[in-house]
C-alpha positions as CSV (number, residue, x, y, z in Angstrom):
1,M,-53.2,-133.4,87.4
2,L,-50.7,-131.2,88.9
3,C,-49.7,-127.9,87.2
4,L,-46.8,-125.8,88.4
5,F,-46.2,-122.4,87.1
6,A,-42.8,-120.9,87.4
7,P,-42.6,-117.2,87.8
8,Q,-41.2,-115.4,84.7
9,A,-38.0,-113.6,85.1
10,A,-38.4,-109.8,85.3
11,Q,-37.7,-108.1,82.0
12,A,-36.9,-104.4,81.6
13,Q,-38.3,-102.6,78.6
14,S,-37.5,-99.0,77.5
15,A,-38.6,-96.7,74.7
16,S,-37.5,-93.2,73.7
17,A,-39.2,-90.3,72.2
18,E,-37.9,-87.0,70.8
19,A,-38.7,-83.8,72.7
20,R,-38.4,-80.5,70.9
21,V,-39.6,-77.0,70.9
22,T,-39.5,-74.0,68.6
23,V,-38.4,-70.8,70.2
24,V,-39.4,-67.6,68.3
25,R,-38.3,-64.1,69.1
26,P,-40.3,-61.0,68.1
27,L,-40.1,-60.0,64.4
28,T,-38.3,-63.2,63.4
29,L,-38.9,-66.2,61.2
30,V,-37.9,-69.8,62.2
31,K,-38.0,-73.0,60.2
32,I,-40.0,-75.8,62.1
33,D,-39.9,-78.6,59.5
34,D,-38.3,-79.3,56.1
35,M,-40.4,-80.1,53.0
36,D,-40.4,-83.9,52.5
37,F,-41.9,-85.8,49.6
38,G,-41.1,-89.2,51.2
39,A,-39.9,-92.1,49.0
40,I,-41.0,-92.5,45.4
41,A,-41.0,-95.7,43.4
42,I,-40.9,-95.2,39.7
43,G,-42.7,-97.9,37.8
44,N,-42.2,-99.2,34.3
45,S,-44.5,-96.6,32.9
46,G,-42.1,-93.8,33.8
47,G,-42.0,-90.7,36.0
48,G,-44.6,-88.1,36.8
49,Q,-45.5,-85.5,39.3
50,V,-46.1,-85.6,43.0
51,T,-48.1,-82.7,44.6
52,L,-47.6,-81.9,48.2
53,N,-50.6,-80.1,49.7
54,P,-49.4,-77.6,52.3
55,A,-52.7,-77.6,54.2
56,T,-52.7,-81.3,54.8
57,S,-49.1,-82.4,54.3
58,E,-50.5,-85.1,52.0
59,C,-48.9,-86.2,48.7
60,S,-50.8,-87.2,45.6
61,T,-49.8,-88.4,42.2
62,A,-51.8,-88.9,39.0
63,S,-49.1,-91.3,37.6
64,S,-48.3,-94.9,38.4
65,M,-45.5,-93.9,40.8
66,G,-45.6,-95.4,44.3
67,L,-45.5,-93.2,47.3
68,Q,-43.9,-94.4,50.5
69,G,-43.2,-92.7,53.8
70,Q,-44.6,-89.6,55.3
71,C,-45.0,-86.4,53.2
72,R,-44.5,-83.2,55.1
73,A,-44.9,-79.6,54.0
74,A,-42.2,-77.2,55.0
75,S,-43.4,-75.2,58.1
76,F,-42.3,-72.0,59.6
77,A,-43.1,-69.9,62.7
78,G,-43.1,-66.2,63.1
79,Y,-43.8,-63.7,65.9
80,G,-45.4,-60.3,65.5
81,A,-48.5,-58.8,67.1
82,W,-52.2,-59.4,66.8
83,L,-53.5,-57.9,63.5
84,M,-50.0,-56.9,62.4
85,R,-49.5,-57.0,58.6
86,V,-47.0,-59.5,57.2
87,R,-45.8,-60.3,53.7
88,I,-44.4,-63.8,53.1
89,S,-42.5,-64.4,49.9
90,V,-41.1,-67.6,48.4
91,P,-38.5,-67.7,45.6
92,Q,-39.4,-66.5,42.2
93,R,-37.6,-69.5,40.9
94,D,-38.3,-73.2,41.3
95,I,-36.5,-75.4,43.9
96,V,-33.7,-77.5,42.4
97,L,-33.1,-80.8,44.1
98,E,-29.6,-82.2,43.5
99,G,-28.6,-85.8,43.9
100,P,-26.9,-88.7,42.1
101,G,-28.8,-88.2,38.8
102,D,-30.3,-85.3,36.9
103,D,-31.7,-82.5,39.0
104,I,-35.4,-82.8,40.1
105,I,-37.5,-79.6,40.0
106,V,-40.1,-78.6,42.5
107,D,-42.4,-76.0,41.1
108,A,-46.0,-74.7,41.7
109,L,-45.0,-73.6,45.2
110,T,-48.0,-73.0,47.4
111,L,-48.4,-71.3,50.8
112,N,-51.0,-72.2,53.4
113,T,-51.4,-69.6,56.1
114,S,-54.6,-70.9,57.8
115,P,-55.6,-70.6,60.6
116,D,-53.0,-68.2,62.0
117,L,-53.0,-65.6,59.2
118,W,-55.8,-64.0,57.3
119,T,-54.5,-63.7,53.7
120,Y,-55.9,-60.7,51.9
121,R,-53.6,-60.8,48.8
122,T,-51.7,-63.5,47.0
123,R,-49.6,-62.5,44.0
124,N,-46.4,-63.9,42.3
125,R,-45.5,-66.3,45.1
126,T,-46.1,-63.6,47.8
127,A,-48.9,-63.7,50.4
128,S,-49.9,-60.6,52.4
129,G,-52.0,-61.1,55.5
130,L,-52.9,-60.2,59.1
131,I,-51.8,-62.1,62.2
132,L,-54.9,-63.5,63.8
133,T,-53.4,-65.0,66.9
134,T,-53.8,-62.9,70.0
135,D,-50.2,-63.6,71.2
136,G,-48.8,-62.8,67.7
137,V,-47.1,-66.2,67.2
138,F,-48.1,-67.9,63.9
139,E,-47.2,-70.7,61.6
140,F,-47.5,-71.3,57.9
141,R,-46.7,-74.1,55.5
142,L,-45.2,-74.5,52.0
143,G,-45.9,-77.2,49.5
144,G,-45.3,-77.7,45.8
145,R,-45.2,-80.1,42.9
146,L,-42.2,-82.5,42.4
147,N,-41.4,-83.4,38.7
148,V,-39.7,-86.8,38.5
149,A,-38.3,-88.1,35.2
150,G,-39.0,-91.7,34.2
151,D,-35.3,-92.5,34.1
152,Q,-34.4,-90.7,37.3
153,A,-31.4,-92.2,39.0
154,P,-32.1,-93.7,42.5
155,G,-30.8,-91.9,45.5
156,R,-31.4,-89.0,47.9
157,Y,-32.1,-85.6,46.4
158,S,-32.1,-82.3,48.3
159,G,-32.2,-78.6,47.8
160,E,-32.9,-75.4,49.6
161,V,-35.8,-73.0,49.6
162,V,-35.6,-69.6,51.2
163,V,-38.7,-67.9,52.6
164,N,-38.7,-64.2,53.4
165,I,-41.1,-62.3,55.7
166,E,-41.6,-58.6,56.1
167,Y,-43.4,-57.4,59.3
168,Q,-45.2,-54.1,58.4
């Protein structure tokens, strides 16, 4: 038996990746990532709540809603000095997400400052802490609880959250 193998034609393949960097100046605050709850599928039993953990960027729900896509806590970077005191505050009001249907509310906003900040006081959506990184650059994350109605209209909903920081 005679077997002949013909060489395969050369094929070129390519792939791309995103490259990015966050530049922080002294005594500033920069957004790194937006808060994202992914995609939510509302079942026949209605809506419910989705909680976004800022420490892990994981979403969880106690209802029958389906969660798809990647959840991500909002993240921010600041730049001070080692052991400098900072006070981070999030809005005293809930976040309102607007879209094609009734507004969706994000409440129970929660900050996660580990491991870059040592938080010694948390009160009324404000965290006070010390910068633990020797170069003074730090990150923190923000999560919350999304409240979805059972008859929520499908579509993309978005809103804005403003985070303030005081270097002391």
